[in-house]
C-alpha positions, 0 to 999 in steps of 0.5 A: 500500500502507498505510504501516503494512503496510510498517512491519510488513514492514520493522520489526515482523517483524525486531524480533519475530524478534530479541526472541522468537527465531522461526525462521520469519517466518510464526510472527511475530504479526500484526494480525488485525482491529480492532473498534470499538464504541459503546454508545449509552445515549441511544438508549433515549430517542430513535432519532436518537442511533443514526443520528448515531453511525452516521454518525460511525462510518462516517466514522471506520472507512470502512465501515458499522457493524452495529446491536447490539440488547439481549439482555435487558430491564432495567427499571432502565435502561428497556431492552427486549429487542430495542431498538437500543442500540449499534454495532460495526464490524470492520475487516480488511486495508488498511482496518485498517492505514489506520485504525490509522495515523490512530489512532496519528498523528492521533487519539491525539495530539489527546486532551486531557491524554494521557500514554500508553495504559494497558497494563492493556488486554491480555486475556492472549491477545495482544489489546489494548482501549482506549477513547476518551471522544469521537469528535471526536479523529478528523480526519474528524469536524467538531466544529461538527456534533457534537450529543453526545459519544460514546465508543468502544471499540477492540479490536486482535485479534492472532495473538500468544500472549502479552501481551508479544508483542502489546505489543512488536508494537504498540510497534513499530507506534508505539502510545504506551504509558505507561512503567512 
């Protein structure tokens, strides 16, 4: 079983029950999924950037990403409708907890000049989004084989009703938020 799933059962559920006074353990918020997305603007000039990013995202997430296509043509960006310009992957279950564990304990501490995650990433409905400027912070990526730095957006989708519930849950998981 994933380490963070055990932490959820032993530490997060009792912590949320004591703080928010839930009467039923099934009412406690939980992690639903994690969505990782990459926008690859360089793919307009050369299709090989999509393939390189797809390989990296597959190694990071443990499953094959979906290619996203442009919905509209934008002449200023030399973008045509239907061009492949991004990737996304949705992780659920045990893979989600394993990715979250690697993100919190291995990847985030490797970010340069890291002073904590911003709390402005909450959307008002209990979901949290953050961005990474490069994929090389993950241990699965061989830094010597990287041709270009690629950032990514990571969204944690929870069943929490408020940002406070989601923030407390993620803090109990070990997310290093900035001290306000």
